[in-house]
C-alpha positions in Angstrom: -14.1 -1.5 2.1 -12.9 -2.0 -1.4 -15.4 -4.2 -3.2 -13.3 -7.3 -4.5 -13.3 -8.6 -7.7 -14.0 -12.0 -8.8 -11.4 -14.3 -10.9 -13.1 -17.2 -13.2 -9.5 -18.9 -14.8 -7.5 -16.0 -16.1 -10.7 -13.7 -16.6 -11.4 -11.0 -13.8 -15.0 -9.7 -13.3 -15.7 -6.5 -12.1 -18.0 -7.5 -9.1 -19.1 -4.1 -8.1 -20.6 -3.7 -11.0 -22.3 -7.0 -11.2 -23.7 -6.0 -7.7 -25.4 -2.9 -8.8 -26.5 -4.2 -12.1 -28.7 -7.0 -10.4 -29.7 -4.3 -7.8 -30.8 -2.5 -10.7 -32.9 -5.4 -12.0 -34.2 -6.4 -8.6 -35.6 -2.6 -8.3 -37.5 -3.4 -11.6 -38.9 -6.6 -11.0 -40.1 -4.9 -7.7 -41.9 -2.3 -9.8 -43.2 -4.9 -11.9 -44.8 -6.8 -9.2 -46.0 -3.3 -7.2 -47.6 -2.3 -10.3 -48.8 -5.8 -11.4 -52.9 -4.5 -11.7 -51.6 -0.8 -13.1 -53.0 0.2 -16.2 -49.9 2.2 -17.0 -47.5 -1.1 -15.9 -45.5 -1.7 -18.9 -44.5 1.9 -19.3 -43.5 2.4 -15.7 -41.2 -1.2 -16.2 -39.8 0.3 -19.3 -38.8 3.9 -17.3 -37.5 1.3 -14.4 -35.1 -0.4 -17.1 -33.9 3.3 -18.3 -33.3 4.6 -14.7 -30.8 1.2 -14.3 -28.8 1.9 -17.2 -28.8 5.6 -16.8 -27.5 5.3 -13.5 -24.5 2.5 -14.8 -24.0 5.0 -17.2 -23.6 8.2 -14.8 -21.6 6.0 -12.3 -18.9 5.1 -14.9 -19.2 8.6 -16.5 -18.8 10.5 -13.3 -15.0 9.6 -13.6 -14.5 12.1 -15.9 -15.7 15.0 -13.1 -13.3 13.5 -10.9 -10.1 13.2 -13.2 -10.5 14.5 -16.6 -7.0 14.9 -17.3 -6.9 11.4 -16.5 -9.7 10.1 -18.8 -8.6 12.2 -21.7 -5.0 10.5 -21.6 -6.5 7.2 -21.3 -10.3 6.8 -22.3 -10.2 2.7 -21.4 -10.1 3.7 -18.0 -13.9 4.5 -18.2 -14.1 0.8 -18.5 -12.6 -0.1 -15.5 -12.6 3.0 -13.1 -15.6 4.9 -11.7 -16.4 8.1 -9.9 -16.4 5.9 -6.5 -18.8 7.0 -3.6 -19.5 10.3 -5.1 -20.4 8.8 -8.3 -22.6 6.5 -6.8 -24.6 9.3 -5.4 -24.3 11.5 -8.4 -25.9 8.3 -10.4 -28.5 7.5 -7.6 -29.8 11.2 -7.9 -29.8 11.2 -11.7 -31.9 7.9 -12.1 -34.4 9.3 -9.0 -34.6 12.6 -10.9 -35.2 10.9 -14.2 -38.0 8.7 -12.4 -39.7 11.2 -11.1 -39.6 13.6 -14.0 -41.1 10.7 -16.2 -44.0 10.0 -13.8 -45.0 13.7 -12.1 -46.8 14.9 -14.8 -49.1 11.8 -15.2 -49.7 11.0 -11.6 -48.7 13.9 -9.5 -45.7 14.7 -7.5 -46.6 12.6 -4.8 -46.8 9.4 -6.6 -44.2 10.0 -8.5 -42.0 10.2 -5.3 -43.4 6.9 -4.5 -42.5 5.3 -7.7 -39.2 6.7 -7.7 -38.6 5.7 -3.8 -39.5 2.0 -4.6 -37.1 1.7 -7.2 -34.5 3.3 -5.6 -35.1 1.8 -2.1 -35.2 -2.1 -3.4 -32.0 -1.4 -5.6 -30.2 0.0 -2.1 -31.3 -2.7 0.0 -30.1 -5.3 -2.9 -26.8 -3.8 -3.6 -26.2 -3.8 0.4 -26.7 -7.3 0.8 -24.8 -8.2 -2.3 -21.8 -6.0 -1.0 -22.0 -7.6 2.5 -22.3 -11.1 0.8 -19.2 -10.4 -1.4 -16.4 -9.0 0.9 -15.5 -12.3 2.4 -14.3 -13.3 -1.2 -11.4 -10.2 -0.6 -8.0 -11.3 0.1 -8.3 -15.2 -0.7 -6.1 -16.7 -3.2 -2.6 -17.4 -3.1 -1.5 -15.7 0.1 -3.6 -15.4 3.1 -4.7 -12.3 4.8 -2.4 -11.6 8.0 0.3 -13.9 6.4 4.0 -13.1 6.1 4.7 -11.7 2.4 6.5 -14.0 0.7 10.3 -12.9 0.6 11.9 -12.4 -3.2 14.6 -10.7 -4.8 14.2 -9.6 -8.1 16.1 -7.0 -10.8 15.0 -3.5 -11.7 15.1 -2.1 -14.9 18.4 -1.0 -14.6 20.0 -4.4 -12.9 20.1 -3.6 -9.5 18.7 -6.3 -6.9 15.5 -5.2 -5.1 14.5 -7.2 -2.3 10.9 -7.1 -0.6 12.3 -7.2 2.8 14.2 -3.9 1.7 11.0 -1.9 2.2 10.3 -3.4 5.8 9.3 -0.8 8.0 6.9 0.8 5.1 3.2 0.1 3.4 3.8 -1.5 0.4 1.7 -1.8 -2.9 3.0 -4.5 -4.6 1.6 -4.5 -8.3 1.6 -7.5 -10.3 1.2 -6.8 -14.1 2.1 -7.4 -18.0 2.3 -5.1 -21.2 0.3 -7.0 -23.1 -2.6 -6.4 -20.4 -5.2 -4.0 -21.5 -6.3 -3.7 -18.0 -3.0 -3.0 -16.5 -2.9 0.0 -19.0 -5.7 1.7 -17.8 -4.2 1.0 -14.1 -0.7 2.6 -14.7 -1.7 6.2 -14.6 -3.9 5.4 -11.4 -0.6 3.7 -10.0 1.9 6.7 -11.2 -0.5 9.3 -9.5 -1.0 7.5 -6.4 3.0 7.0 -6.3 3.6 10.6 -6.9 1.6 11.7 -4.1 2.8 9.0 -1.3 6.1 8.6 -2.3 7.5 10.6 1.0 4.6 9.2 3.1 6.4 6.1 4.0 4.7 4.0 1.2 6.2 2.4 -1.5 5.0 1.2 -5.0 6.9 -1.8 -6.3 5.9 -2.9 -9.5 6.4 -6.5 -10.6 6.3 -7.3 -14.4 5.4 -11.0 -15.0 8.3 -10.9 -17.7 7.7 -14.9 -18.1 4.9 -13.8 -20.1 6.2 -11.1 -22.1 7.2 -12.0 -26.0 10.3 -9.7 -25.3 11.5 -8.7 -22.1 13.0 -5.4 -23.5 9.2 -4.4 -24.2 8.9 -3.4 -20.3 11.4 -0.7 -20.5 9.8 0.8 -23.4 6.5 0.2 -22.0 7.6 2.4 -18.8 9.6 5.4 -20.6 6.6 5.9 -23.1 4.1 5.8 -20.3 6.9 8.1 -18.0 6.6 5.5 -15.1 8.6 6.7 -12.0 7.7 4.2 -9.6 10.1 1.1 -9.1 9.7 -1.8 -11.5 11.4 -5.3 -11.1 11.6 -8.1 -13.7 10.2 -11.6 -12.7 11.7 -13.5 -15.3 11.7 -16.9 -13.6 8.0 -16.4 -12.3 9.0 -17.6 -8.9 7.0 -14.3 -6.9 4.1 -14.9 -9.6 4.2 -18.4 -8.1 4.4 -17.6 -4.4 1.7 -14.9 -4.6 -0.3 -17.2 -6.5 -0.9 -14.5 -9.4 -3.0 -16.1 -12.4 -4.6 -13.0 -13.2 -3.6 -9.2 -14.3 -3.4 -6.6 -12.7 -3.4 -8.3 -9.3 -2.4 -5.8 -6.2 -1.2 -6.7 -2.5 -1.0 -4.2 0.1 1.6 -5.5 2.8 1.8 -3.6 6.1 5.0 -2.3 7.7 5.4 -5.4 9.5 5.4 -7.5 6.2 2.1 -8.6 6.7 -0.4 -8.9 3.9 -3.3 -6.9 4.7 -5.1 -6.9 1.3 -5.5 -8.8 -2.1 -7.2 -7.1 -5.3 -7.9 -8.5 -8.5 -8.0 -6.4 -11.7 -8.1 -2.8 -11.9 -7.2 -0.9 -9.0 -8.1 2.8 -8.6 -6.1 5.6 -7.2 -9.1 6.2 -4.3 -9.0 2.4 -3.6 -5.4 2.4 -3.1 -5.5 5.1 -0.5 -8.2 2.9 1.5 -6.4 0.0 1.3 -3.1 1.8 2.4 -4.7 3.7 5.1 -6.6 0.2 6.3 -3.1 -1.3 6.4 -0.8 1.3 8.1 
């Protein structure tokens, strides 16, 4: 399951990042407590903090290993995406290796393994607890999970009428965005990649521009042309769809199953890998 983001007003917080940061902090304080009488305590605490920041950097930077072309084309994606589960394993191995290397010459391999394991184990438990506690946040908002997706009829960039019900029988990834949204800019290559790979698999990407929030509606076509976006884009020039779906932050994405029921709501940047998981769960 995709770990949700959290909306505070119009700001979307990356909960996954916050959970792992808090987990790392708990790991540091576990080392601090365990080594409270150790003469080398302060150095070990410093090493634990370094391991936390190394973990976060490798986790975020691992995206480059799996999608180098996308990162080069859109460097901002590193702020909002990561290497996913594979990145977590790589980051964890890097952090544990760092802790081991920092200690084994001083205290021997056995004690070094214990120090690394104590930090890593506490961090893992803390992350799992945070993950479990935050999962219920997902899906809360303007439309409830398993509720029928509100119908709408909007026009696309060529002036053609498009209804949500036109896609009944297929899974729909309904993405709300705006041209001025920096997170949306980073997300668009992920959406385009997903669309290209799934457009022949009974999966629809329907992108809804928050046209009432644009300074000039003409910017939408220019935006799409510049980025070579090929998925369907419709214009919500009256804000009705935004209101029906309770959208107050961008991007916001709903996943709708073939029966027309909402199966997921995702705030903030939605990665290609997480789109695949969400669609698989909704199909």
